[in-house]
N, C-alpha and C positions, 0 to 999 in steps of 0.2 A: 719783404724788403731783406736782403739777407748783409748782414755785420760782418766785418771780415776785419781780422788783426793779423798782421804782416810782421812778425819779428826778421831782422837781417841783421847782419853783422853790423857794427858799427860804425864801419867805416864805407860801408857803401854808398858811392856817390847820391846826390839827389837827384841825378838823370836815370841812374839805374833803378833809384827808388820809384819813380815817376813811371818807369817804362815797366816795373812789375806790375804797379796798382793799374797801368791801361792794360794789361797784357791778362792780368786776373779777370778785370769786368767785361772786357772783351768776350772771354771764355764762357762767364755766365751768360752775357746777353745771346751768344750765339747758341751755346749746348742746353742751356734749359729755359729759355724765353726768357729771361730777366729782363723788365723794361731797361731802356738805356740811362734814363735820369735816377735810378736806384743806385748810387754809387756812395757806399760808405765805408771804408777803409782804413783802419789806423797801423800807420807803419812805425814801428818803433827799433830801435838798434838796441843789440846787444853785444857787450866786451867779450871778449875771449873770457873762456869760463863760466858764462852765465846761462849757457843752453849746453847742457850736456845730451849727446845722444850716440848711439851705436853707428859706428861708421861703417859695419858690414851685416847689419841688421835684415832680415831677408834675402842675403846674397849681393846686395847692392852694394858698391862702394863709394862711399860719401866722401866728401872733402871738409874742411873746416868753413866752408861757405855757405852752411846751408840755409835755405828760405824756410822758414814755417809759416803755412796758411791756416787758421784758424776761421773756417767759415760757418756762419750758423743764420740758416735759412729755415723755412717753415717745411714740413713734411711733403711728400707727395712725388718725388721725382723716383723715376723707375732704375733700377739697377742699371739699364742700358743708359740711362741720361748721365747717371753719376761717373760711368765709366768715359762717356765722352767728355765731361767736364775736366776730369782727372787728364785725361790725353790733350784736351785743349789747352789747357794751364800748362802741361809740362812743354808745350810745343810753344805757345806763346812767351814763356818764361826764355827759354834757349834763345829764340829769333829776336825777341825786342828787348830784352835785358841779359843775354849771355848767361843766364843759369843753367849749370849743366842739369838736365833733367834727372839725374841722381841725387842732385841737391835741394830737388824740392820737396817739403813734406807736407802733406795735405790732412789737415784734420778737418771734418763735416761735421756739424751738429746738428740735428736737426729738432726743431721743436714745436 
């Protein structure tokens, strides 16, 4: 059962927050075979100045609208599955919620 924390800019509209949750969930279902009824995602807003990040880390230009995903799940996924998950999340967030791919920041914690 993955547990996800999703900090977003505090002025992110409710519909966009819902689209982010749905996009991440669908990526987990499609990419790593998570059961569709395992949805646990805590979305919280952060105010300007409450999340500091490099706008140019790794050569990627980020805006001030970064969406952070902290995904905690059980070990056992291959590197290929993780890459597919990251790609699916970026695609879904862009198409469903209008989040630029450079503005998605994913942390995967395996236990």
